[in-house]
N, C-alpha and C positions, 0 to 999 in steps of 0.2 A: 437586589443587585450585586455587581462585582464590589466585595469588599476585599479582594487581594493585593499586593504589593505588584500588580501589573496590568499594563495598558492593553485591553483588548482592542482599541479603536487603532489601528496601524498607521492612519492618518495617511499623507502623500508619498514622502521619500524616508526611508529609515536604512541607516548604514546596520549591516548586516554581516559579522564575521562569524567563522567558526567556534563553538564553544567546547569543542572536545579536543584531545590533544591527536587521533586519527583526521580530524576535519582539518586540524592546522599542519600538518605533515602536510596534505595532499592540496592545501592552499598554498604554501609556501614554494612547494614542487610546482603547481601550475604558474606561479608568478616568475620561478627561475627561469621555466620554460618559454615563458613568455618575452620574457626580457632578452635571453639568448638568441631566440627566433628575429626578435626585433633590430639585435646588433647586428647578426648574421646578413638579413636582408640588405646592410648597404651593400654586401659585394655580389649575395645572392639573392634577389626579391622572391625567389619561392621559398625561401628559408621562413617567409611569413606564413607559413603554414603549420610551423612547430607553434607561432604566436597562435595561432588558432585553437592549436591543441592545448596550451598552456591556458588560455582562455578559458577554453570549455570546460576542464577541469576546476576552476575557480567559480565558474558559473552555478557549475552540478554540487559543489560543496559549500556553498554560499545557501546557510539555512534562510527559513523564512522569517516573515518579520516578529514573529512570536515564538517562534520554535525555542531560542536560548532561555526567554521567558518561562514558558511552559516547563522545560526541563527544570530548570531551578526550583520553578513553584513546586514540581512533584517531590523532588528532593527533602523540601522544606515540609511538605505537608504530612508526608506519608512516615509512618514511625520509622528511627531509627533499626527494629529490630526486624520490620517487615521487608526494607531495602536490603537488611544482611541476606534475609531469606532469599529473596529474588537474587541477589549476586552470588550466592554459592549454588544456585540452580541454575546459572548461567555460565557463560564462556565455552572456551573451545579444551576438548576431553580428547585424548589419543586412547582408546578403549584397547586395540591391539597392535602394536607397535610392526609386526611381523606382518600381519595382512593389511597393516596401514588403514585399519577401521579407525574413526573418528567420530565424533556428534559435535555438535553446535548449537548452541542454544543463544539467541541473541542478548546482550547485553543491556542494551538499548530499544524499549517498545515504546515508538511514538504511538501504538494503539490503546496502551494500558491507561489506565484509572491516572487524573491528573491531581484529583483530590483525594480523600479518601472514599470509600465506600463501605456500607455495612458487610461485614463478615458473616458466611454461613452459620455461626453460634448465634446469630440476633433475626436469623430470619424465621418467620412463622410459617411452618409446611401445613398446619392444619388449615390455613386460610390465604391460600394463594394470592386471591384477588384481592383481600382487604390491604390498607394502608399499612407501612412499615413505620413501627413507632408512634409518634405524634400525627403522622400522616402529612408532614412537611414536603417538599421535593427533595431529592437529594442533591450535597453541596453543588456536585459540579452540572446540575440541569439548567439550562438555560430561564427559566423561570427566576432562578437565585442569582446567575451571572451574568445574563444577557446574553446578545450573541455576538460573536467577536468579529472585527473586519479587518482584514490582512491590510498590508500596507499597499498603496497603490504601486509604488515603484522601491526596489532593495536594489544591492550590489549585485543580485546576480541578473536582473536586466543590463546592468552598464555592461557586465563581461559576458554575456549572451550577445548584446546588441554588438558591440565590437568586435567578437568573434566571428558574427554573422559578415559584417562590413569587410573584416581580412579575408575570408574565404571567398567573397565576391571580388576581392582585387587579386587573389591567387587562381581564382577561375579565368579572369579577364587577362591576365598573363599568360595562361596555360591554351589559352583561345588564338594567341597568335602562333601559334605552333599549326601552320597547315594540313598535317596528319591528326592532329586531334580534333582542329575544326570546334565546331559547336558544343561537344561531348559536354566539356564543365559545366556548360549552363544548364542543358537539360537535367545533369543529376540535380544541381542545386535548385533549379525549380519542381523537381520531384520530390526533393526532399523536402522543400518548402512547403509544398502542397500535402505531403502525408502529416507532417507536423501540424499545419495548420487545421487541418479537419481532426486529428488527435484533440489537440487542445481547445478545440472548439467548442467538443462533449464535453471537456474535462470542465470547462470554463462553466458551459452553461449548468452541468452539475453542482459547481461550487455558486451560482447563482442563485439555483432554485433551494440550497440548503441555506442560505444566508436569508431568502427573502420569505421564505415559509415561516409562518408561526410555530412553535412549539406548543402541542396539546397537552393536559394533564392529563394523563390517564383514568381520573376517578370523572372527570366531566368529556371524555372524547365520545363522539358520536359517529353514525354510521357516515362513512365518506371517504376524505384521503387525508388524514392528520399527520403531522409529524408528530415522532414519540421518540423519546431519548432514556434510556433507563440501563437498569442491570440486568443481566440475564440467571433467571432462574430456572430449576427443572419444573414440567409440567407433570403431568401423571407417568408420561412415559418416561420419564425422568433424564437419566445421562448416557453416554456410551464410553465404551472404551475401543480405539480406533488401532487397529493391528496393521501398521502400513506395510501396504504388500502381502498381506498374511503373514506377516512375519513377528512370533510372540516377541521376539527381543528390539523390535521398534512398535513400541505400543504409547499411547498418550491416554491417561483414564480422564474423565470427567468433562467430555467433549459433548456439545450440543451441533456443533456442523463440522465438517470438515474438507479438506480437499488435500490430495497428495500426489506427489509426480514422481516416477521413477527415471532417471535420465542415465544415458551412458556418454562417457567421453570418448569418441569416436575419432580417429586418427588417419592421416591416409597420406601417401608419399603424392606430391603435385611437381611439377616442372614449370621453373617461370621462362620469362622468354627468352632468357640467354642459357638456358638449357640445365642450369642448375636445379637441381633436387632439394626441395624442403619438405618438412611435416609439418600440416595442416589439422589442427584438432577443433573440434567443437562442440558441445555439449547437446544432445538429441534425446527428445522424451520420446522415451519407449512405450509406457501406460502410464495410466492415473485412474484416479476416483473419486467420487466425493458423494454425499450424503448428509443425513441430519434429522433431526427429530423435533416436533412442536416444543416450544420452551415458555416461559412467562417471562416478559417485560415490565419491572416492577421500577418504579421510578420514583417510589416513596409515597404518594399518593395513593397507589393502587396499582393491581394486577390486570396485565391482558394476555393472551394467550396471541402467540405469532407462530404460523405455519412457515419455519424456515426454509424447506423443501422447493415451497411455491415460487420464492422470489426468482426473478430471471437476471437481477443484476444484483451479484453479491461480493462483496470484497472482504476478503479475511486482514486485511492489510499484511505487512511483516510478517514472515515465515516462524511458526512457533519452534522447529527443531530441525534440524538436518542430519542426517547420516551419511558419511561418506567412506568408501574404502577401494581398494584397490581393484580387490575382487568383489565378484556376487555372495551373497549372502550364504549361498549353499553352494556343492561342487555340480550339482543338479543344474542350477540357474546359472553357473560360470560357465558351465560345457554349453548349457543352450543360447547364452546370450554370444558366446565366441563361435559357434555354427552360425546363429543369424547375421552375427558379422561379415562371417567367412562368407556368405550369399552376396555381400554388398562389395566387390570387387575392390579389394586391397584395402581395406578397412581394419585397422586394429582396435579393439575396444581397451582403453588405458585406465577407466576409473568408472566408479557407480556412485550414485547420490540418490537420496530419496529425502525430500523434503515435505515436511506436513504444515500446511497452514490451517484455521481454524476458529471457531467460538467455543470459549469453555465458560462452565455455570461460573458465575461472579464476575464476569467480562462486562464492561459497557458496550452499549448497541444502539446505534441509531438506525429509526427506521422511517420510510415514506413510504406508506402501504397503505390498501384497500379496507376499510373496518365493515365487518359485515354481520348479520345474526349469525350465532350459532345454529346448528342444525339440531332441532328437537330433541330429535333420540339422542344425542351425545348429553345434550343438558340436564336431561334424566338421568343418563348414569353417571352425571358428575357431580357428587354430593357437596361440593364446595359451592357450585353456581348455583345456589339455589333462588336468584331472582333480587333478592336485595338490593345486589349491586349494580348498575347497569353495566358497569366495566367488566362482569363476569359472563354478560348473557350474547358478546360479539369478540370477533377473533380478527386478527389482521393476516391479509393475504398480500401476495405479490404478484401474479401472474397476469393482473389487468389492469393498464394504464390506465390515465385518464388525458383528455385534452390537457397540453403543458405540464402533465405530470409524471413523470417516469418512476414506476415503484423500485426502491433503492434497500439495501440492506445492507450497514458498513459495521465492521466492528471496531469500536471507540466511540467518545462522546462527541457530540457535535463541536465542543471545544477542541478536542483534539484531533478531530477530523478537519476542520475549518484552520485551527490553529498552525497543523505542519503543512498548511493549501499557501500556496501563493497567488496574488490577486489575477483574474482575470486579464487585465491590461500588462500583468509581464508574462501570462502564456501567450497572448496572441500576437505581441509584438516582434520578438527575434524571428519567427517560421514567416509570418506576413513579409517581414524584411527579405528574407532569404528568397520568398516564392516571385516578389516584386523584382528584387535583385536578378534572379536568374531570367526573367521572362524578359528585364529591359537587356541579359545581355545577350539573350536568342536574337533580339531585336537590333543588337550592331553588330550581329555577326555576317 
């Protein structure tokens, strides 16, 4: 069980403040905006809208109940040399000032290992399905640390709830204008409905993760087990992903990937007073995804996973982003300008390519269907001689079971639950918006 200096059981209520410099800057800015809105509302009640913005910023930046502890634990557990190596690879880099080409690798990856994981030099490539070392579960496996539980309430709920209430007040004030009528109530109720549906499925997925016991690979049977472990190459090996077929935007050691290419498209619009202003937004132009089978190794053994069969795959935070004022080649720049020209009044002012993915050595959480492997494939696999039961089965993600949704997530169970909020926190603010918006409609 948990031997680390962190409480994985969040309890009823926990004060959660930012634990990064940027987080504190956004939090304090939100506090200032909130206070200014309240003071200004003494002369102009609609200024409470500023307080809604400030409270929303504070709610958004307030971390989950375990986020700060897991961030500290990761820094304490991983060697200083590994942390420095990650720091050297991360951050913002200006590749070409003239063309405004830059790259960004996130400095903090909440989906990465929290506790040390075995390095490639310790892997037994001649026995993919056998145990690692002495056969005990990896340090971050739920069999060793237990299943974490987010706190029922944190400061996020306080700020988000207050923002919802003030938004209802502003909406009610706006409805006093006969020209506006019930429009604010409709918008608030619609927003509440959408957020309620989205958060309902998020809360349901979190509950499934917490309630499903994690199986060990060596004792996994045919069915729908929950598995947590390390990604290692299968016979198919790994991939070098060239984003948008560009050799200069490559990422090696990949098992699964998803990339997007977006354009910053701007157009001139006229407001109600006849003033012209420019509006810009990022628009996805094209994307691609793919993957190869891999081995999930949890310390007790390895099992083949068919990544591309999963309908629900979440790679978490992006791995790398390339951005520039121009396309990566003259031909693509001319093509993007021509396409944008067809969209009347649109000017392309930026390009960015974002890569998400799963790499060899990453932590992975899987809830999938285990089935016997094809007999012909087993005969062609010299390491699957039948002495290990886990070598004769494989994991698929294309067939759900009643009450079970097949899912593949980058990150361990600890990192995925640790960054989550409780189902209660997810549901209360949107339900408050939905019911409040409907109530305002009733009063209209």
